[in-house]
N, CA, C and O atoms as a Tinker XYZ file with bonds, in Angstrom:
   196  protein
     1  N    -19.486000   17.744000   20.664000    73     2
     2  CA   -18.173000   17.931000   20.859000    64     1     3
     3  C    -17.574000   19.263000   21.536000    63     2     4     5
     4  O    -17.869000   20.398000   21.160000    81     3
     5  N    -16.567000   18.920000   22.735000    73     3     6
     6  CA   -15.971000   19.917000   23.375000    64     5     7
     7  C    -14.700000   20.082000   22.983000    63     6     8     9
     8  O    -14.062000   19.121000   22.554000    81     7
     9  N    -14.166000   21.309000   23.077000    73     7    10
    10  CA   -12.804000   21.582000   22.662000    64     9    11
    11  C    -11.857000   20.728000   23.828000    63    10    12    13
    12  O    -12.091000   20.393000   24.989000    81    11
    13  N    -10.762000   20.564000   22.993000    73    11    14
    14  CA    -9.739000   19.563000   23.896000    64    13    15
    15  C     -8.651000   20.616000   24.260000    63    14    16    17
    16  O     -8.708000   21.770000   23.835000    81    15
    17  N     -7.465000   20.070000   25.227000    73    15    18
    18  CA    -6.718000   20.726000   25.799000    64    17    19
    19  C     -5.553000   20.561000   24.823000    63    18    20    21
    20  O     -5.263000   19.450000   24.380000    81    19
    21  N     -4.813000   21.789000   24.453000    73    19    22
    22  CA    -3.827000   21.487000   23.571000    64    21    23
    23  C     -2.473000   21.119000   24.638000    63    22    24    25
    24  O     -2.210000   21.784000   25.640000    81    23
    25  N     -1.614000   19.779000   24.120000    73    23    26
    26  CA    -0.153000   19.504000   25.136000    64    25    27
    27  C      0.932000   19.897000   24.389000    63    26    28    29
    28  O      1.052000   19.768000   23.170000    81    27
    29  N      1.847000   20.458000   25.285000    73    27    30
    30  CA     3.228000   20.749000   24.591000    64    29    31
    31  C      3.732000   19.566000   24.226000    63    30    32    33
    32  O      3.651000   18.717000   25.114000    81    31
    33  N      4.365000   19.115000   22.939000    73    31    34
    34  CA     5.234000   18.290000   22.808000    64    33    35
    35  C      6.053000   17.409000   23.330000    63    34    36    37
    36  O      6.401000   16.309000   22.900000    81    35
    37  N      6.411000   18.124000   24.546000    73    35    38
    38  CA     7.470000   17.193000   25.423000    64    37    39
    39  C      6.457000   16.434000   26.406000    63    38    40    41
    40  O      6.835000   15.493000   27.103000    81    39
    41  N      5.252000   16.875000   26.407000    73    39    42
    42  CA     4.531000   16.203000   27.419000    64    41    43
    43  C      3.822000   14.888000   26.668000    63    42    44    45
    44  O      3.185000   14.045000   27.301000    81    43
    45  N      4.022000   14.843000   25.291000    73    43    46
    46  CA     3.230000   13.745000   24.850000    64    45    47
    47  C      4.336000   12.276000   24.904000    63    46    48    49
    48  O      5.560000   12.325000   25.024000    81    47
    49  N      3.736000   11.391000   24.815000    73    47    50
    50  CA     4.706000   10.001000   25.016000    64    49    51
    51  C      5.599000    9.945000   23.533000    63    50    52    53
    52  O      5.454000   10.783000   22.644000    81    51
    53  N      6.364000    9.006000   23.477000    73    51    54
    54  CA     7.298000    8.898000   22.350000    64    53    55
    55  C      6.394000    8.330000   21.458000    63    54    56    57
    56  O      6.491000    8.662000   20.277000    81    55
    57  N      5.543000    7.546000   21.790000    73    55    58
    58  CA     4.724000    6.360000   20.700000    64    57    59
    59  C      3.561000    7.611000   20.042000    63    58    60    61
    60  O      3.169000    7.546000   18.877000    81    59
    61  N      3.150000    8.637000   20.939000    73    59    62
    62  CA     1.881000    9.451000   20.423000    64    61    63
    63  C      2.810000   10.421000   19.513000    63    62    64    65
    64  O      2.312000   10.274000   18.397000    81    63
    65  N      3.796000   11.254000   19.389000    73    63    66
    66  CA     4.541000   11.595000   18.441000    64    65    67
    67  C      4.894000   10.905000   17.310000    63    66    68    69
    68  O      4.728000   11.324000   16.165000    81    67
    69  N      5.396000    9.810000   17.627000    73    67    70
    70  CA     5.574000    8.912000   16.180000    64    69    71
    71  C      4.363000    9.071000   15.899000    63    70    72    73
    72  O      4.358000   10.210000   15.434000    81    71
    73  N      3.414000    8.729000   15.869000    73    71    74
    74  CA     1.979000    8.358000   15.480000    64    73    75
    75  C      1.567000    9.840000   14.825000    63    74    76    77
    76  O      1.024000    9.878000   13.721000    81    75
    77  N      1.862000   11.062000   15.580000    73    75    78
    78  CA     1.674000   12.293000   14.849000    64    77    79
    79  C      2.488000   12.707000   13.603000    63    78    80    81
    80  O      2.016000   13.283000   12.622000    81    79
    81  N      3.887000   12.303000   13.789000    73    79    82
    82  CA     4.815000   12.475000   12.795000    64    81    83
    83  C      4.362000   11.785000   11.619000    63    82    84    85
    84  O      4.184000   12.332000   10.531000    81    83
    85  N      4.180000   10.560000   11.870000    73    83    86
    86  CA     3.915000    9.454000   10.864000    64    85    87
    87  C      2.678000   10.145000    9.855000    63    86    88    89
    88  O      2.852000   10.197000    8.638000    81    87
    89  N      1.520000   10.621000   10.445000    73    87    90
    90  CA     0.305000   10.873000   10.196000    64    89    91
    91  C      0.446000   11.858000    9.030000    63    90    92    93
    92  O     -0.049000   11.719000    7.911000    81    91
    93  N      1.478000   13.252000    9.630000    73    91    94
    94  CA     1.540000   14.357000    9.075000    64    93    95
    95  C      2.441000   13.874000    7.910000    63    94    96    97
    96  O      2.115000   14.268000    6.790000    81    95
    97  N      3.609000   13.014000    8.026000    73    95    98
    98  CA     4.454000   12.788000    6.677000    64    97    99
    99  C      3.437000   12.325000    5.790000    63    98   100   101
   100  O      3.157000   13.063000    4.845000    81    99
   101  N      2.754000   11.102000    5.932000    73    99   102
   102  CA     1.653000   10.369000    4.883000    64   101   103
   103  C      0.760000   11.622000    4.377000    63   102   104   105
   104  O      0.600000   11.694000    3.159000    81   103
   105  N      0.219000   12.519000    5.109000    73   103   106
   106  CA    -0.518000   13.437000    4.716000    64   105   107
   107  C      0.383000   14.156000    3.443000    63   106   108   109
   108  O     -0.015000   14.260000    2.283000    81   107
   109  N      1.450000   14.533000    3.873000    73   107   110
   110  CA     2.258000   15.486000    2.679000    64   109   111
   111  C      2.583000   14.514000    1.581000    63   110   112   113
   112  O      2.917000   15.018000    0.509000    81   111
   113  N      2.544000   13.299000    1.662000    73   111   114
   114  CA     2.830000   12.447000    0.560000    64   113   115
   115  C      1.297000   12.221000    0.014000    63   114   116   117
   116  O      1.258000   11.601000   -1.049000    81   115
   117  N      0.416000   12.495000    0.390000    73   115   118
   118  CA    -0.862000   12.236000   -0.161000    64   117   119
   119  C     -1.599000   10.875000   -0.132000    63   118   120   121
   120  O     -2.552000   10.471000   -0.798000    81   119
   121  N     -0.711000   10.171000    1.051000    73   119   122
   122  CA    -1.488000    9.155000    1.469000    64   121   123
   123  C     -2.672000    9.238000    2.432000    63   122   124   125
   124  O     -2.532000    9.060000    3.642000    81   123
   125  N     -3.713000    9.484000    1.916000    73   123   126
   126  CA    -4.812000    9.816000    2.606000    64   125   127
   127  C     -6.206000    8.870000    2.495000    63   126   128   129
   128  O     -6.456000    8.207000    1.488000    81   127
   129  N     -6.915000    8.903000    3.469000    73   127   130
   130  CA    -8.319000    7.869000    3.035000    64   129   131
   131  C     -9.232000    8.861000    2.153000    63   130   132   133
   132  O     -9.008000    9.980000    1.692000    81   131
   133  N    -10.329000    8.024000    2.103000    73   131   134
   134  CA   -11.504000    8.764000    1.206000    64   133   135
   135  C    -12.058000    9.657000    2.345000    63   134   136   137
   136  O    -11.789000    9.570000    3.544000    81   135
   137  N    -12.920000   10.566000    1.704000    73   135   138
   138  CA   -13.503000   11.576000    2.616000    64   137   139
   139  C    -14.703000   10.912000    3.105000    63   138   140   141
   140  O    -15.439000   10.161000    2.464000    81   139
   141  N    -14.822000   11.316000    4.427000    73   139   142
   142  CA   -16.062000   10.947000    5.483000    64   141   143
   143  C    -17.227000   11.559000    5.140000    63   142   144   145
   144  O    -17.198000   12.790000    5.134000    81   143
   145  N    -18.586000   10.833000    4.754000    73   143   146
   146  CA   -19.560000   11.578000    4.502000    64   145   147
   147  C    -20.312000   11.932000    5.853000    63   146   148   149
   148  O    -21.000000   11.038000    6.344000    81   147
   149  N    -20.236000   13.242000    6.542000    73   147   150
   150  CA   -20.814000   13.128000    7.605000    64   149   151
   151  C    -22.483000   13.651000    7.479000    63   150   152   153
   152  O    -23.153000   14.243000    8.325000    81   151
   153  N    -22.770000   13.311000    6.447000    73   151   154
   154  CA   -24.479000   13.138000    6.569000    64   153   155
   155  C    -25.173000   12.127000    7.043000    63   154   156   157
   156  O    -26.273000   12.370000    7.540000    81   155
   157  N    -24.617000   10.607000    6.984000    73   155   158
   158  CA   -25.010000   10.017000    7.979000    64   157   159
   159  C    -25.274000    9.943000    9.530000    63   158   160   161
   160  O    -26.068000    9.407000   10.302000    81   159
   161  N    -24.171000   10.777000    9.565000    73   159   162
   162  CA   -23.823000   10.960000   11.251000    64   161   163
   163  C    -24.662000   12.028000   11.709000    63   162   164   165
   164  O    -24.705000   12.107000   12.936000    81   163
   165  N    -25.459000   13.020000   10.971000    73   163   166
   166  CA   -26.237000   14.142000   11.459000    64   165   167
   167  C    -26.840000   14.018000   12.941000    63   166   168   169
   168  O    -26.694000   14.904000   13.783000    81   167
   169  N    -27.494000   12.887000   13.153000    73   167   170
   170  CA   -28.285000   12.717000   14.133000    64   169   171
   171  C    -27.281000   12.542000   15.412000    63   170   172   173
   172  O    -27.676000   12.809000   16.547000    81   171
   173  N    -26.265000   12.182000   15.212000    73   171   174
   174  CA   -25.313000   12.010000   16.103000    64   173   175
   175  C    -24.550000   13.430000   16.639000    63   174   176   177
   176  O    -24.115000   13.570000   17.782000    81   175
   177  N    -24.487000   14.382000   15.638000    73   175   178
   178  CA   -23.386000   15.429000   15.297000    64   177   179
   179  C    -24.265000   16.630000   16.126000    63   178   180   181
   180  O    -23.643000   17.568000   16.626000    81   179
   181  N    -25.715000   16.549000   16.241000    73   179   182
   182  CA   -26.374000   17.493000   16.709000    64   181   183
   183  C    -26.102000   17.816000   17.966000    63   182   184   185
   184  O    -25.875000   16.889000   18.744000    81   183
   185  N    -26.063000   19.203000   18.456000    73   183   186
   186  CA   -25.793000   19.637000   19.858000    64   185   187
   187  C    -27.417000   19.292000   20.870000    63   186   188   189
   188  O    -28.531000   19.571000   20.427000    81   187
   189  N    -27.262000   18.885000   21.741000    73   187   190
   190  CA   -28.419000   18.736000   22.641000    64   189   191
   191  C    -28.800000   20.102000   23.307000    63   190   192   193
   192  O    -28.039000   20.879000   23.883000    81   191
   193  N    -29.931000   20.201000   23.134000    73   191   194
   194  CA   -30.811000   21.421000   23.813000    64   193   195
   195  C    -30.987000   21.332000   25.289000    63   194   196
   196  O    -31.628000   22.196000   25.888000    81   195
């Protein structure tokens, strides 16, 4: 994985901001999915040498 570039809020579309704010609101309300088990994805997450 490579680091992404952060964007200023005014550079994001209204739809993207709506989704971000909705996600944060759900997180604050405790509406979250189950934890992801990354063990089964280890082969895909390894850095290539």
